[in-house]
N, CA and C of each residue as an Amber inpcrd file, in Angstrom:
protein
   396
 -20.4340000 160.8270000   7.7080000 -20.8370000 162.2910000   7.5320000
 -20.2650000 163.0450000   8.8040000 -19.9490000 164.0810000   8.8070000
 -19.5430000 164.8980000   9.7640000 -20.5080000 165.6170000  10.6670000
 -20.4780000 166.0960000  11.7630000 -21.5070000 166.4710000  12.3630000
 -22.1050000 167.8280000  11.7030000 -20.9810000 168.7290000  11.3650000
 -21.3300000 169.9550000  10.9580000 -22.1390000 169.7190000   9.5690000
 -21.5700000 168.8440000   8.6580000 -22.3990000 168.7710000   7.6450000
 -23.7930000 168.2750000   7.7670000 -24.0440000 167.3830000   8.7820000
 -25.5220000 166.7240000   9.1210000 -26.2090000 168.2250000   9.8350000
 -25.4850000 168.9190000  10.3490000 -26.2580000 169.9670000  11.1370000
 -26.6810000 170.8010000   9.8950000 -25.8930000 171.0820000   8.6850000
 -26.4770000 171.9270000   7.7290000 -27.5830000 171.3540000   7.0690000
 -27.7010000 169.8020000   6.9120000 -28.8140000 169.1120000   6.2640000
 -30.0300000 169.3770000   7.1130000 -29.6910000 169.0370000   8.5880000
 -30.9380000 169.3140000   9.3460000 -31.5200000 170.9000000   9.3670000
 -30.5770000 171.8700000   9.1530000 -30.9640000 173.1210000   9.0650000
 -31.9210000 173.2960000   8.0400000 -31.4260000 172.8790000   6.7260000
 -32.0790000 172.8250000   5.3720000 -33.4560000 171.8840000   5.6280000
 -33.6710000 171.0870000   6.3030000 -34.8500000 170.2820000   6.4940000
 -35.5820000 171.1650000   7.2130000 -35.2980000 171.7840000   8.1510000
 -36.3650000 172.4700000   9.1810000 -36.7530000 173.9350000   8.4900000
 -35.8930000 174.5160000   7.7090000 -36.1090000 175.6540000   6.8570000
 -37.2810000 175.2060000   5.8920000 -37.0180000 174.0740000   4.9490000
 -38.0780000 173.6120000   4.3770000 -39.5540000 173.2890000   4.7250000
 -39.4360000 172.7510000   6.0820000 -40.5860000 172.3810000   6.7040000
 -41.4180000 173.7490000   6.7010000 -40.7580000 174.7200000   7.5170000
 -41.2750000 176.1420000   7.5670000 -41.7580000 176.8640000   5.9900000
 -40.8470000 176.6480000   5.1510000 -41.3900000 177.1710000   4.1050000
 -42.6200000 176.5970000   3.5490000 -42.7060000 175.1620000   3.7410000
 -43.8130000 174.4240000   3.2220000 -45.2780000 174.9180000   3.7920000
 -44.9730000 175.0750000   5.1880000 -46.2650000 175.5090000   5.7740000
 -46.6660000 176.8030000   5.4030000 -45.5950000 177.8360000   5.0280000
 -45.9220000 179.3130000   4.4970000 -46.5080000 179.2560000   3.4250000
 -46.1780000 178.2750000   2.3500000 -46.7500000 178.2840000   1.2930000
 -48.1420000 177.6410000   1.3240000 -48.4310000 176.6810000   2.0940000
 -49.4660000 176.0350000   2.2020000 -50.5120000 177.0590000   2.8730000
 -50.1310000 177.6580000   3.6380000 -51.4090000 178.8200000   4.2080000
 -51.5680000 180.1680000   3.3170000 -50.5020000 180.2870000   2.3610000
 -50.5990000 181.3220000   1.4070000 -51.5270000 181.0810000   0.3750000
 -52.1570000 180.0430000  -0.0010000 -52.6410000 179.7140000  -1.2090000
 -54.0740000 179.1690000  -0.7340000 -55.3580000 179.4280000  -1.2000000
 -56.5450000 178.7830000  -0.8490000 -56.5790000 177.1910000  -1.2200000
 -57.3190000 176.5550000  -0.5580000 -57.6090000 175.1120000  -0.7020000
 -58.9160000 174.8610000  -0.6600000 -59.3840000 173.8120000  -1.4610000
 -60.8950000 173.4590000  -1.6940000 -61.5570000 172.9710000  -0.7490000
 -60.9110000 172.5030000   0.1200000 -61.3830000 171.8230000   1.4930000
 -61.7730000 170.4710000   1.4750000 -62.6380000 169.8040000   2.3510000
 -62.8650000 168.4720000   2.0230000 -61.8590000 167.6800000   3.2360000
 -62.1050000 166.4220000   2.9790000 -61.3120000 165.3490000   3.9020000
 -59.8780000 165.6890000   4.0120000 -59.2020000 165.8480000   3.0530000
 -57.8350000 165.9790000   2.6520000 -57.1910000 167.3650000   3.4560000
 -58.0970000 168.4370000   3.1930000 -57.7760000 169.6330000   3.8140000
 -57.7180000 169.2960000   5.2410000 -58.9230000 168.7970000   5.9530000
 -59.1970000 168.6660000   7.5170000 -57.6830000 167.7670000   7.6910000
 -57.4470000 166.7580000   6.8940000 -56.4090000 165.7400000   7.5300000
 -55.1600000 166.9200000   7.6230000 -54.7930000 167.5880000   6.5920000
 -53.6500000 168.2410000   6.3320000 -53.4770000 169.2920000   7.4920000
 -54.5730000 169.7760000   7.7180000 -54.8090000 170.9490000   8.9300000
 -54.2440000 170.3180000  10.3350000 -54.0210000 169.0120000  10.3910000
 -53.7810000 168.4970000  11.6680000 -52.1230000 168.2980000  11.7870000
 -51.3990000 168.7900000  10.7360000 -50.2240000 168.5730000  10.5960000
 -49.1670000 169.8100000  11.0570000 -49.6990000 170.7960000  11.0330000
 -48.9460000 172.2580000  11.1620000 -48.2720000 172.1680000  12.7730000
 -49.2330000 171.7000000  13.7560000 -48.6150000 171.7980000  15.1330000
 -47.6030000 171.1280000  15.4310000 -47.7390000 169.6140000  14.6940000
 -46.6200000 168.5260000  14.8550000 -45.3970000 169.3360000  14.2960000
 -45.6360000 169.7000000  12.9450000 -44.3530000 169.9170000  12.1780000
 -43.6110000 171.1100000  12.8020000 -44.5820000 172.5410000  13.0930000
 -44.0500000 173.4430000  13.6390000 -43.6020000 173.5190000  15.1270000
 -44.3080000 173.0070000  15.8360000 -43.9970000 172.8980000  17.1920000
 -43.2660000 171.9010000  17.9500000 -43.1300000 170.7890000  17.2560000
 -42.2980000 169.7250000  17.7040000 -41.1180000 169.3170000  16.7710000
 -41.4060000 168.8550000  15.3780000 -40.3490000 168.5730000  14.3410000
 -39.4800000 169.5880000  14.3020000 -39.8720000 170.8830000  13.9210000
 -38.8800000 171.9670000  13.6670000 -38.0810000 172.3200000  14.7330000
 -38.3960000 172.4810000  16.0950000 -37.8050000 172.5820000  17.0050000
 -36.7340000 171.5280000  17.1650000 -37.0620000 170.3540000  17.2700000
 -36.0160000 169.3530000  17.4740000 -35.1270000 169.2300000  16.3550000
 -35.3600000 169.7840000  15.0580000 -34.4680000 169.5400000  14.0700000
 -33.4420000 170.4960000  14.1720000 -34.0130000 171.9880000  14.6460000
 -33.0090000 173.0180000  15.0280000 -32.2280000 172.6670000  16.1030000
 -32.7610000 171.8770000  17.0530000 -31.7800000 171.6310000  18.4490000
 -30.8340000 170.9140000  18.0880000 -31.2090000 169.7330000  17.1170000
 -30.4100000 168.8080000  16.7870000 -29.1530000 169.4440000  15.8710000
 -29.6430000 170.2020000  15.0400000 -28.5370000 171.1010000  14.0750000
 -27.5420000 171.8500000  14.8930000 -28.1290000 172.4870000  15.8940000
 -27.4270000 173.5190000  16.8110000 -26.2730000 172.5760000  17.7270000
 -26.8200000 171.4320000  18.2260000 -25.9240000 170.4410000  18.7820000
 -24.9450000 169.9550000  17.9330000 -25.1530000 169.6210000  16.7230000
 -24.0650000 169.2380000  15.9830000 -23.0160000 170.3660000  15.4970000
 -23.7490000 171.4380000  15.1690000 -22.7870000 172.7450000  15.1580000
 -21.8050000 172.8470000  16.2960000 -22.0960000 172.6090000  17.3070000
 -21.3930000 172.7180000  18.6210000 -20.4190000 171.4510000  18.9500000
 -20.8160000 170.5170000  18.1340000 -19.9420000 169.0540000  18.4970000
 -20.4380000 168.3610000  19.9410000 -21.7710000 168.8600000  20.0760000
 -22.1430000 168.3020000  21.5190000 -22.2290000 166.8390000  21.7010000
 -21.9450000 166.2920000  22.8150000 -22.1380000 164.8410000  22.8460000
 -23.5530000 164.3970000  22.8810000 -24.2810000 165.3200000  23.1150000
 -26.0560000 165.0960000  22.8780000 -26.5150000 165.1340000  21.4170000
 -25.5920000 165.4870000  20.6390000 -25.9600000 165.6380000  19.2710000
 -26.8320000 164.2020000  18.7060000 -26.3070000 163.1270000  18.8350000
 -26.6160000 161.7980000  18.3500000 -28.4370000 161.7750000  19.1030000
 -28.4480000 162.2870000  20.5300000 -29.8360000 161.9140000  21.1540000
 -30.9420000 162.9620000  20.1460000 -30.5590000 164.2590000  20.0570000
 -31.3310000 165.1360000  19.5000000 -31.8230000 164.5460000  18.0450000
 -30.5980000 164.3060000  17.5320000 -30.7170000 163.8470000  16.1310000
 -31.5750000 162.6600000  15.5230000 -31.5080000 161.6180000  16.6910000
 -32.4690000 160.5340000  16.7370000 -33.6840000 160.8370000  17.0300000
 -34.0750000 161.7190000  18.2070000 -35.3680000 162.2000000  18.3240000
 -36.1060000 162.7150000  17.1960000 -35.2580000 163.6920000  16.5560000
 -35.8450000 164.3850000  15.2050000 -36.0980000 163.3280000  14.1820000
 -35.2190000 162.4370000  14.0830000 -35.3550000 161.4750000  12.8110000
 -36.4720000 160.3590000  13.1790000 -36.9590000 160.0680000  14.5660000
 -37.8010000 159.4650000  14.8780000 -39.1280000 160.1720000  14.3870000
 -39.4640000 161.6380000  14.7970000 -40.5140000 162.4710000  14.3290000
 -40.9440000 162.3020000  12.9750000 -39.5950000 162.2610000  12.0410000
 -39.8120000 162.3710000  10.6730000 -40.3770000 160.9980000  10.2450000
 -39.8480000 160.0000000  10.4710000 -40.2750000 158.7250000  10.1160000
 -41.8270000 158.5240000  10.6150000 -42.2010000 158.8730000  11.7570000
 -43.4010000 158.8520000  12.2810000 -44.3400000 159.7190000  11.5410000
 -44.1770000 160.6790000  11.1490000 -45.1140000 161.6250000  10.3340000
 -44.9390000 161.4000000   8.8990000 -43.9080000 160.8430000   8.3840000
 -43.9870000 160.6580000   6.9910000 -44.6580000 159.4280000   6.8360000
 -44.4820000 158.2660000   7.6780000 -45.2210000 157.0680000   7.5020000
 -46.8350000 157.2640000   7.7640000 -47.3180000 158.1170000   8.4950000
 -48.4690000 158.5210000   8.8870000 -49.1350000 159.1630000   7.6390000
 -48.4610000 160.2480000   7.1230000 -49.1130000 160.9720000   5.8010000
 -49.0360000 159.8730000   4.7380000 -47.9470000 159.1090000   4.5050000
 -48.0330000 157.9980000   3.2080000 -49.2480000 157.0410000   3.5700000
 -49.6270000 156.5810000   4.7140000 -50.6320000 155.8140000   5.1240000
 -51.7850000 156.4460000   4.6180000 -52.0720000 157.6780000   4.9940000
 -53.2730000 158.3910000   4.5410000 -53.3290000 158.7000000   3.2870000
 -52.2300000 159.0010000   2.5850000 -52.3040000 159.1840000   1.0710000
 -52.6350000 157.9100000   0.1890000 -52.2280000 156.9710000   0.8540000
 -52.4840000 155.6770000   0.0850000 -54.0880000 155.1850000   0.4870000
 -54.5740000 155.3980000   1.4710000 -55.9370000 155.0130000   1.6870000
 -56.8990000 155.9360000   1.2150000 -56.4580000 157.2360000   0.8380000
 -57.4400000 158.1910000   0.3480000 -57.1610000 158.7250000  -0.9450000
 -56.4060000 157.8180000  -1.7390000 -56.1070000 158.0700000  -3.1360000
 -55.4360000 159.4620000  -3.6240000 -54.7600000 160.0600000  -2.6380000
 -54.0480000 161.3930000  -2.7420000 -52.9800000 161.2050000  -4.0170000
 -52.4480000 160.2050000  -3.9210000 -51.1770000 160.1230000  -4.9930000
 -52.2470000 159.8720000  -6.5240000 -53.3840000 159.5130000  -6.5950000
 -54.0270000 159.3000000  -7.7350000 -54.5400000 160.4100000  -8.1280000
 -54.5310000 161.7680000  -7.4920000 -55.5610000 162.7100000  -7.6480000
 -54.8320000 163.4600000  -9.1440000 -53.7350000 163.6130000  -9.0280000
 -53.0340000 164.2820000 -10.2860000 -51.4670000 163.8320000  -9.9980000
 -50.6850000 163.9480000 -11.5230000 -49.3050000 163.6200000 -11.3120000
 -48.7610000 164.7270000 -10.3660000 -49.0480000 166.1180000 -10.4680000
 -48.6050000 167.0480000  -9.2040000 -48.7460000 166.6760000  -7.9980000
 -49.8640000 166.0940000  -7.6580000 -50.3230000 165.6270000  -6.2190000
 -49.3930000 164.2350000  -5.9300000 -49.1910000 163.6310000  -6.7940000
 -48.4410000 162.2970000  -6.6080000 -47.2080000 162.6950000  -6.3220000
 -46.2080000 163.5780000  -7.2380000 -44.9650000 163.8590000  -7.0350000
 -44.6360000 164.7330000  -5.7550000 -45.5020000 165.7380000  -5.5440000
 -45.2720000 166.5440000  -4.2960000 -45.3780000 165.6020000  -3.2680000
 -46.5700000 164.9440000  -3.0480000 -46.7760000 164.2900000  -1.8830000
 -45.8260000 163.1250000  -1.7010000 -45.5770000 162.5760000  -2.8350000
 -44.6080000 161.4070000  -2.9210000 -43.1720000 161.9640000  -2.2980000
 -42.7170000 162.8900000  -3.0730000 -41.4800000 163.7440000  -2.2920000
 -41.6270000 163.8550000  -0.9130000 -42.6750000 164.6200000  -0.3540000
 -42.3680000 164.9560000   0.8770000 -42.5730000 163.4800000   1.7000000
 -43.0850000 162.6870000   1.6590000 -43.3420000 161.3680000   2.4080000
 -42.0210000 160.6460000   2.2380000 -41.2610000 160.6520000   0.9700000
 -40.1570000 159.7200000   0.9960000 -38.8660000 160.8930000   1.4090000
 -38.8450000 161.8280000   1.4110000 -37.8070000 162.8360000   2.0620000
 -38.0470000 162.7090000   3.5310000 -39.0350000 162.7140000   4.0010000
 -39.4850000 162.5490000   5.6630000 -38.7760000 161.4470000   6.3000000
 -39.2150000 160.3040000   5.5800000 -38.9480000 158.9170000   5.9810000
 -37.3330000 158.7760000   5.7850000 -37.0780000 159.0120000   4.5100000
 -35.4920000 158.7020000   4.3740000 -34.6540000 159.6420000   5.1290000
 -34.9310000 160.8840000   5.1830000 -33.9320000 161.7050000   6.2390000
 -34.1560000 161.1200000   7.5950000 -35.7420000 160.8340000   8.1790000
 -35.5360000 160.2810000   9.3820000 -34.7310000 159.0270000   9.4620000
 -34.7390000 158.1370000   8.6500000 -34.2210000 156.9740000   8.8130000
 -32.6400000 157.0000000   8.7740000 -32.1650000 157.9790000   7.9840000
 -30.6050000 158.5500000   7.8550000 -30.3730000 159.1390000   9.2900000
 -31.2320000 160.1040000   9.8000000 -30.8760000 160.5840000  11.0630000
 -30.5510000 159.5830000  12.1410000 -31.3770000 158.4150000  12.2690000
 -31.5260000 157.3250000  13.1460000 -30.1290000 156.4050000  13.0050000
 -29.7480000 156.2500000  11.8750000 -28.7720000 155.4930000  11.3700000
 -27.5440000 156.2900000  11.8900000 -27.1760000 157.5380000  11.3260000
 -26.3510000 158.4720000  11.8140000 -26.1130000 158.3030000  13.2950000
 -26.9260000 158.5780000  13.9100000 -26.9440000 158.7590000  15.4940000
 -26.6450000 157.4040000  16.0190000 -26.7830000 156.1930000  15.5600000
 -26.6660000 154.9930000  15.9550000 -25.0360000 154.9130000  15.7920000
 -24.7470000 155.2470000  14.6840000 -23.0610000 155.2080000  14.4270000
 -22.4250000 156.0650000  15.5040000 -22.6140000 157.1910000  15.5220000
 -21.9420000 158.0740000  16.6310000 -22.2140000 157.4410000  18.0110000
 -23.4170000 156.9160000  18.2960000 -23.4270000 156.5720000  19.6570000
 -22.6070000 155.0750000  19.8120000 -22.4380000 154.3940000  18.7410000
 -21.5670000 153.2430000  18.9180000 -20.0680000 153.3560000  18.7340000
 -19.8570000 154.6720000  18.4680000 -18.4620000 154.9230000  18.4580000
 -17.6990000 154.9790000  16.9410000 -18.3980000 154.4020000  16.0740000
 -18.0910000 154.1860000  14.5920000 -17.5890000 155.3930000  13.8290000
 -18.0900000 156.4730000  14.1160000 -17.8320000 157.6140000  13.4790000
 -17.4910000 158.7180000  14.4350000 -16.7050000 159.9040000  13.7470000
 -16.1930000 160.9620000  14.4340000 -17.0070000 162.0320000  14.2230000
C-alpha cells in the first residue's frame, strides 16, 4: 500500500476517534463501573493516539523517511488500547449486555487491534525496504 493511501486511512482513523468521543460526551450515560472505566480513555485517545496518528498521516503524505516510525508508534498504541479494552469487556461482560453493545464494542476493539497490527506490519515492510 502506498504511503499516501495509508495516510488517508490514518486520517480517517484519527477523525473516527475524535467523533467517537464527541458522540460519547454528547449523550448521558447510566454510570457505574463501565462508565468509570470508559472515562479513563479520552486522555489516551485524544492526547496520545490521535496526535500520533495525525503525525503519522502527515509523514506519509509528505513521503517522509520517518513515516514508518510514526506509523509503528501509532499502531502500537492502537494494539495496546484495543487489547486493554477487549480484556476489560470480556472480564466485565460488556459484550453480553446487549447485541448493540457487543457489536459496537466488538467493532471498536477489532478495528483498533487490526489497524494497529496493519500499521506495524506496514512499517516493518517499509523499514526493511520491501515496499515503496
